[in-house]
C-alpha positions in Angstrom: -45.6 -20.9 66.0 -49.4 -21.2 66.4 -51.8 -22.6 63.9 -52.9 -19.2 62.5 -49.3 -18.3 61.8 -48.7 -21.7 60.2 -51.7 -21.3 58.0 -50.6 -17.8 57.0 -47.1 -19.1 56.1 -48.6 -21.9 54.1 -50.9 -19.5 52.2 -47.9 -17.2 51.4 -46.0 -20.2 50.1 -49.0 -21.3 48.1 -49.4 -17.9 46.5 -45.6 -17.8 45.6 -45.8 -21.3 44.0 -49.0 -20.3 42.2 -47.3 -17.1 40.8 -44.3 -19.2 39.7 -46.6 -21.6 37.9 -48.2 -18.7 36.1 -44.8 -17.4 35.0 -43.7 -20.8 33.8 -46.9 -21.2 31.8 -46.4 -17.8 30.2 -42.8 -18.8 29.3 -44.0 -22.1 27.8 -46.7 -20.3 25.8 -44.1 -17.8 24.5 -41.5 -20.6 23.7 -44.2 -22.7 22.0 -45.1 -19.8 19.7 -41.4 -19.1 19.0 -40.8 -22.8 18.2 -43.7 -22.8 15.8 -42.3 -19.7 14.0 -38.8 -21.3 13.8 -40.2 -24.6 12.4 -42.2 -22.7 9.8 -39.1 -20.8 8.8 -37.1 -24.1 8.5 -39.8 -25.5 6.3 -39.8 -22.4 4.0 -36.0 -22.5 3.7 -36.0 -26.2 2.9 -38.7 -25.6 0.2 -36.7 -22.7 -1.3 -33.5 -24.8 -1.3 -35.3 -27.7 -3.1 -36.8 -25.4 -5.7 -33.5 -23.6 -6.4 -31.7 -27.0 -6.6 -34.2 -28.2 -9.2 -33.9 -25.0 -11.3 -30.1 -24.6 -11.0 -28.1 -25.5 -14.0 -26.2 -28.7 -13.9 -22.8 -27.3 -14.8 -23.6 -26.8 -18.5 -23.5 -23.1 -18.2 -20.7 -21.5 -20.1 -17.7 -20.1 -18.2 -17.9 -16.5 -17.1 -16.1 -14.1 -19.4 -12.4 -13.8 -18.7 -10.9 -10.5 -17.5 -10.0 -8.4 -20.5 -6.7 -7.6 -18.9 -5.4 -11.1 -19.3 -6.4 -11.3 -22.9 -4.9 -7.9 -23.5 -1.6 -8.9 -21.9 -1.5 -12.0 -24.2 -2.2 -9.9 -27.3 0.3 -7.3 -26.3 3.0 -9.9 -26.1 2.1 -11.2 -29.6 2.0 -7.6 -30.9 5.5 -6.9 -29.5 6.9 -10.1 -31.2 4.8 -10.5 -34.3 7.1 -12.9 -36.1 7.7 -15.2 -33.1 5.8 -18.3 -32.4 5.3 -19.0 -28.7 4.7 -22.1 -26.7 2.4 -21.6 -23.7 5.2 -22.0 -21.2 7.3 -19.5 -23.1 4.5 -17.0 -23.1 4.0 -17.5 -19.4 7.6 -16.8 -18.7 7.6 -13.7 -20.9 4.5 -12.4 -19.1 5.7 -13.4 -15.6 2.7 -15.7 -15.1 2.9 -19.0 -13.1 4.1 -22.0 -15.0 2.2 -24.7 -13.1 0.0 -27.1 -15.2 -3.4 -25.6 -14.3 -2.3 -22.1 -15.2 -0.8 -23.3 -18.5 -4.1 -25.1 -19.3 -6.1 -22.0 -18.7 -3.8 -20.0 -21.0 -3.9 -22.8 -23.6 -7.7 -22.5 -23.6 -7.4 -18.7 -24.0 -5.0 -19.1 -26.9 -7.4 -21.5 -28.6 -10.2 -19.0 -28.2 -8.0 -16.2 -29.7 -7.1 -18.5 -32.6 -10.7 -19.3 -33.3 -11.5 -15.5 -33.2 -8.8 -14.9 -35.8 -6.2 -13.0 -33.7 -3.7 -15.8 -33.7 -2.6 -18.7 -35.9 -1.1 -22.1 -35.0 2.0 -22.6 -37.2 2.7 -25.9 -35.4 1.3 -28.1 -32.7 1.4 -26.2 -29.4 2.8 -23.1 -31.0 0.9 -19.8 -31.4 1.7 -16.8 -33.5 0.2 -13.4 -34.3 -1.9 -13.6 -37.5 -0.3 -11.4 -40.2 
């Protein structure tokens, strides 16, 4: 290989390396812009989360309304047995509902609500009956 061929080969390699440097600089520019956009989005989301957390209720909001079908099933049971006083567990067994403690507590709350609304009475502690 003579000197002219060697210089031509070095020039070609220089041109390739120069082109690669340009490509990498373009990629860096593109990635830098994408990074800036992503960081701005993260900041916006963090701000939104903070504002919502400050405005969100702290658990003092009333419970959502119960499905009417559960209340209706309870009232139907009392309507079918107007003279009978039920304990919560007996009512669950009659309606085919689960008899675990959490489920009983929910129904106990529902029966209390129906009593306050005047649909039921409490002839004894823990017993509920249709108001006549």
